[in-house]
N, C-alpha and C positions, 0 to 999 in steps of 0.2 A: 504494500500500500504506500502511496506517495505521501499521504498524511495520516496521522493517527487521530481518529475521531474522539478517542478518549481524552487525549491531550487538549483538543480543541474545545472540549466540553468542560474544562476545569473551572471556568468562571460560573458555571451553573449548578455545581453539585459538590457534595462532600468529597474532599480530596482522598480521604482514606478509602472510600468505595472505588474511586477511579483507580487508585494504585493497586487495589486488590485484583481488579480485572486485568489491568495492564501487566501485572506480575505473572499471573497465571497464564495469560495469553502468550506472553513472551516465552514462558517455559514450555508450553505445549507446542509452540512454533519450533522451538529447538528440538523437541521430540520428533516433530515431523521431518526435520532435516535428517534425523537419525533413522528414519524409516517407519515411524509411526504413521499409519495410513491417515491421510487427510488432516494431519496435524496443523499444517499451515492454514488450510481452509477453515478449520474449526476455530483457530485463533482469530482469524479475520472476522468470522461471524460473531464471536464473543464480543469483540470490541465494537462492532457495528450495533449489536443488540443493546449493549449498555448505553452507547451514545444515543440511540433512538429512544430508549426509555427516559433518559434524562431530558431529551429535547421535548418530550410530551409532558413533562412535569412530574414524572414518577419520583417516588422517594428514593434516596440512595440504596436502601435495602432492596427495593423492588428492582432497581437497575442492576444491582449485583446478582440477584436471582436470575434475571433474564440473561445477563452476560455469562454466568457460570454454566448455564444449561448446555451449550455446545461443547463445553470443556469436560463435563463429568465422565464421558466414556474413557478419558485418559487418566482418571484419578488413580486407579490401581498402579498403572505404570509410573506415574509421577511419584507415588509414595515408595517406590523402590530406591529412590535417591534419598540420601540422608545428609543433613548438615549437622555436624557434631560441634556443639558450642562449648566453650570453656571460658569462664570469667578470668580476667587478668587485670592487674594494675601495674603499669610500667612506672617505676619510681627511680628517678635519677638521683644518684648520690651527688649532692652538691653541684648542681648545674647553675641555675639562676638564683641560688640561695645558699645559706650557710648550713653547716652540719646540724645545728640545733633544729633547723626547720625540716631537715630530712627525717630526723627522729620523730618530730611531731606529725609530719605527713604520713609516715608509716603507721603510727598509732591511730590516727584518725581514719585512714583507709581500712585498716583491719578491724577496727571497732564496728564501722558501718557494715563491712562485709559479713562479719559474724552475725550481726543482727539480721541481715538479708538471708543468710543461710537458715536461720530459725524461722523466717517467714515463708521461704520458698524451699521446700524439702528436696527438690531435685537439683537445685543450683550447685554447680561444681566450680572450683576456683584453683588457679595455680599461681605460684609466686616464686621468683628467682632470688638469688643473691644471699648467700649465707651471712654476709655482713649485716644485712637488713634484719634477719632473724635474730642475730646477736644483739642488735640495738634494742629489739623488743625484750629480749631476755634480761638485759641489763637495766633498761630504763622503765619498762612496763611489765614486770614479772607476772602479774595476774593476767594481763592480756596474753602474754606468751603461753601461759598454761592453757588458755582457751584455744589458742592456735594449735598447740600440740594435740589437744583432744580432737580438733577438726581433722588434723593430719591422720591420726589414728583411725578415724571413721572412714577414711578413703575419699572424702569429699573435697579435701584440700590437698592438692598435689604439689610437692616440693620439686622445683627444677633448679636447685641450688648446687649445680655441679661445679661451680666456681665461686670464689669469695665475693667477687662483684662481676658485673657484665663488663669485662675488661676491654680496653683498646687492643687492637690485634696486630699492630705493626711496631710500635715503639718499645714495648716491653721485651725483656730478655727471655730466652728459652727457659732458664731456671725460674724466672718470675712466673711464666705460664704454668710450669709444673707445680709451683707452690700454690697458685690459684686453686688447682684441683685438690691438692693434698690438704690444704687448710679447710676447704669446704667439706670434703668428705669426712675428715676427722670430726669436724663440728657436728655434722648431721648424724654421725654415728653416736656421738656422746650425748647430744641433747634431744634428738628426735628418734633415735633407734633405727636409723636407716643405713643400710650398707651401701657400698659403692655402686652396685648395680641399680639401686633405686634412684640414684641421682646422676644418671649417665647421659643426660641430654645437654648439649652445648647450646644454651639458650641466650642468644645474642641478637635480638631483633634490631636494636638501634645502633649497633657498632658500625663505624664509618668505613670499614674495609677489612679484608681478611688476607693475610699473607699466605704465600704458596706452601709454606712449610707446615701450616696448621693441621691439615688432615692427618699427616703422619703422627704429630704429637697427640692429637685427639684420639686416634685409633689406639696408639700405644697406651694411653691413659684409660682405655676402656669405654670411651665415648663411641656410640654408633650413629648418632643423629645430631644434626645442627639445625636450629630454628633461627632463621634470619630474614630481615627485610631488605637491607642494603647489600646487594650482591654485585654491584658494579654495572649492571645493565638491566633495563626494565623488560627486555624480551627474553630473559632466561626462563626456562620451564619452571613449573611449580615445585618439581622435585627432580633432583639429579644426584648422581654419585660424584662427590667432590673428591678428586684424587690428588694427593700431594706429590712432592718431588721425589719421595721415596717409594711411591707405588701404593702406599696405604690409603684408605679412603673412608669417608663417612657419607651417609645419605643426608643431603641438605634439603630441608623443606623451606621453600621461599614463600613467605606470606604474600598472598595476592591482594589482600584488602587492608593492609597495614595492621600493626599490632594494637593500635588504639581503635579497634574495630567496633562496628555496630551491626545488629541484625537488620537486613534490608531486603527489599523485594527484587533486587536485580542480581540473583545468584546463578542464573542459568549459565552465564559465560564461565563462571568458576567451576561449577559442577561438570559441565561438558568438557572443559579443558582438562580436568583431572581424569575424566573417563577416557578421553582420547590418549592421554599420556600413559595411564596405568591400567585401564580397564576397570578401575574401582568406581563405584557410584557414590562416593562420599567426599566431603570437603570439610576441612577444619576451619572454624570461624572463631577467632579469639576476640572476645568482647570485653570492653571496659575502657573507661577514661584513664588516661595515663600521662606520663612525664612527671607530673606533680601528684601522682596517685589518683585515687578515686575508685577505679574498678567498675564493675557492672552496676547499673542503677535499676530502680524499679521499672523505669521506662523501657530499658533494654529487655528486662525479663518478660514484661507483659507484651512487648512487641514480638518477641520470639514465640510466645504462646499463640499470638494472633496469626503469625505466619504459618505455624504448624496446623492451624485450623483451616487454612485454605484447602479446598478439596483437591484441586488439580495442581498440586504443588509439592515439593519435597517435604519429608519429615524433618522436624527440627528437634534435636535431642541434646540435653546436657550430657557430657561425657568426660573422659580423661584423655590427656595427651598420650600416655603410654599405650592405651588401647588403640588409638588412631595410628600411632607409629608401628604397632605390631601388624596392623593390616597393610601398611605401606611396605613393611619388610617382606611380606609375602610376594611382592612384585618387584623386588630389588633388581633382579636381573633384566627387567624391562626398561629400567631408567637409563637415560643418557649419561655419559661421563664427561665431566669437565675437569681439565688438568690445569693447575696453576692458581694464581691469585685471583681474588675477587675485589678489585680495587679501582674505583674511579671517583669516589665521593669524598668531598671535604679534604682534598689533599693539602690545602693550606694549613689545616690543623697540625700536620706533622712537622711544621717548621715554626709554629707560633709558640709564644711563652717558653722560651728556651730554659728559663730558670726551673720550670717544672721538669723538663726532660733531664736537666743536669742533676736535679735533686733525686729523681727516680733512679738514674744510673748510679749515683753515689750510694743510694739506699740498697739497691740490688747487690752492688759490689760489697758493701759492708756486711750485709747479711751472709753472703757467700763466704767472705773471709772469716767471719765469726764461726760459722758452721764448721769450716775447715780447721780452725784453731782448736775448737772444742773437741772435734773428732780425734785430732792428733794427740791432744793432751790427755784425753780419756784412754787412748790406746797405750800411751807411754807410761802414764802415772796413775791411771784410775781416777783422774780428775772428774768431779761430779758435773754432769751435763745440766746446764740451766735451761731446760727445754721450754719452760713457760716463757722466759725472756726471749729466747730465739723465736718462738712462735709469735709472740706479740710484736716483735720487730718486723717479721715477715707480714703480719697482718696489716701493720701500718703501710708498708711498701705496697702490698697488693691492693689495699683500698685506693691508693693513689693511681692504680692502673685503670680506674673507671673511665669509660669512654667520653666523659665530659670533663675529666680532670687531667689525665695525662696528655691528651691532644691540645689542651689549652683553650677549650671552648666554654669554660665557665666564667663566672664573675669574679670580682676581687676577693670576696669571701671564700670562694673555692680555692684560689691560689694561696691565700693566707693559711687556710686550714692545712693544705698540703705541705707548706713550708714548716708548719709546726709539727705535724706528724713525722716528717722526715727528720727533724731534730730529735724527736723522741726515739725514733728507730736508730739513729746514730748513737744516741746516748746508751741505749740498750746493747747494741752490738759492740761498741767500744768497751763497755764494762765487761761484757762476757769474754771478748777476745783477750783483753788485758789480763784477766784472771787466768785464762787458759795458758797464755804465753808465759806468765810468771810461774805457773805450776811446772811448765817444762824447764824454764830457766833455773829453777831451784834444784833440779836434778842434775845440773851440769856442774862438774867439779872444775872450778877455776883456780884452785890453790896454786897451780904452777905459774899463774900469771903474775907478773910484777911490773912496776913502773920501769920504763927505760932508764938507763943510766943518765943522770943529769936532768931528768924530767922533773921540774919543780913547778909546772903549771898548776894554777888553781882550778878546781872543778867548777863547773857551772852550777849555780844555785837558783837559776831562774825558774826551774820546775817544768818548763815547756818541753825541752828535749827535741830531738830530731823529729821533723814532721809537725812541729807545733803549729796549730791552727790551720792545717790543711786537710783535716778529716781522716788521718790515718790512724791505725791502732798502735803506732810506734810512739810510746809516751815518755820513756825514760832517757835521760842523758847519762854521761859518766857521773859516778857518785864519789863521795868524798874519800872513801877508804879503798886502798888496793891491798891485796887482790879482792875481787868481788864479782858477782854475776851482774850482767847488764842485759836488758832487753832492747834489741835493735830492730 
């Protein structure tokens, strides 16, 4: 049809009724393209019947009845397609606000969400980022207890395979590994979830993805990545992303953005998935995001309304792991992409150099402290200060967030990062110094003496070699010879 009589009639009738017929007609028209007999003809008749009813002054309800009549023979076929809905609240760690507001945003979002779960028994929800859960545990312990109960019930899905939704280019390889290790240890300790339960690489808003990541992900036990920004808008909804080492993960590319809403124009997504995989299902992530929010009553009621349309797909609340399990059954059908997924926001990778410099110093300091402690423990039995090492890495990994490390946050974001890097350096310096001193105390230096005629005074400034440049080398020569020194 050259014009759509439904759209032309919008000035005369209830828009909701018009959208109902237009949505179903569009879907049945798509079924007709796929071989359903006379689907296109039925869709045209439906739109014409609705428009005619409105033109003669019928009520919207009567116009819907007339419009749906030609579509009803396709109802059973339409209901073989399913939209799986999952509530979600994207919460940026310190983007356009400070850390304190991130904590408050999380608490407000989860309080509302738990209330909605009580009101709507079928509602399901998922949330990422172990750091965010840790905020609730520390600052809102009663709320966290309720979250833990919702997780145990199966209605709240944890996709916290990493400490935060980290930037994917500027962080070091060890930093990426620590993201997963910290998150899994936390989920095991506080939620009773093993590694296989948090094995989705959930990064919808990250600005790009390095070519080496699939190999790291696969070796860490991740099988799936959920992303929106994949470098090109024409990539398929699902593909096998293969790294430079040949390992791969299945990437699900969000077609309707991660701050999604249930809407009447789903045919293009469902049919695209069917063409690609043979599956008659699509994942619809629903909820207000960036500053939290999650699904609303309007979203939930709209979804129920769409499910009630007779010649239209089913709409069901579900879980991500269930949907990905179905996708896994057709893994061999998916196309393969090799290499990076990087064309977005490249300027972020060169902005705010102080953040990049602080991150690199933090990653290096953590690695140095880990090494010093490992060597000291092996040689002397020196106690491993695991909590301090863990906390230092947590500070560094929090700074990997995709609006912190790229430099796309506000001043408060940068100030918080600088402060946490100082705390990380304080922890790693203390840990490494103690470990190196433990090693030095085992070295017999009694054979050492001053050179003949050496009457130089020792330095008493206390800074020593490397003073104020961020190393773990703290001591200078000391007053008495012979003696042990840490260099």
